[in-house]
N, C-alpha and C positions, 0 to 999 in steps of 0.2 A: 226482523222482522216480528220479535215476540214482544208485543207492549199490553198495558190493561185496558184492552178491548178487544182482546182475545182473540185476535189477528195471529194466525201462527205463520212458520215459515212453509214452502209451498213442498208437498208429498215429489222425492225422485222418484221417476217412471226408470221401469227396467226397458234400455234399446230393444227391439222384439228383432230387430235384422240380427243382432249378435244374439240376440239367445236362443234363433233359430239353426246357430251356424256353431256356437260353440257350445260345450255342454261342460259343469263342473261333476268331477269326481265325489266320491264319499270322503275322499282325505283333502279333497277342496282345491285338487289341481285344475287344471282348465282343458280342456282336449276341442281340438277341431282336426275337422277333414282335410286331406291334402288336396291342392289347386292343382288342374290340369290334366284332368281324365278325362273332358266330358265330350270331347272329340277328336277327330287327325290319333284316333289312337294304333291306328293302322301302321303308322310307321313306327309308331314304337316297339321297342323292344321287352320282348315277355317280361326281361328283369324289370327292366323299367317301371313298364303297367303294374307289376306286384310290389314294389315300392310304394308306389303311390295307394296302394290300396290299405284302406286301413287308417284311423285316426295317428292325432302324434300330439306333443303339445304343444300349447302357444308358447310362443317365441320370453323368456322373464322383460326383456326390455317393452314386451307389451302386458305381459300380467298385470299390473296398476290399474290401466287404462281400461280395460278389458273387465276388470271386475267393482267398476266402478259404474260402466256400461248395464253390468249386470244386476247390479241395486246389490250388488255385495260388499261393496267400501264403506 
């Protein structure tokens, strides 16, 4: 849409829902919290709860789409 009348392309917006859930590291990798620990934890083993704690990397298949949603692509 770039033409002689000064009309430019729309700016890309950050997808705020994704931005709240996924953070980029200093090296550019994407990290997310793991799901499945909001409730019904009593029946989980301690080992299972520990495994779910902490962040993990975004799956390689999702990285391209996620970076676009975050405005990094």
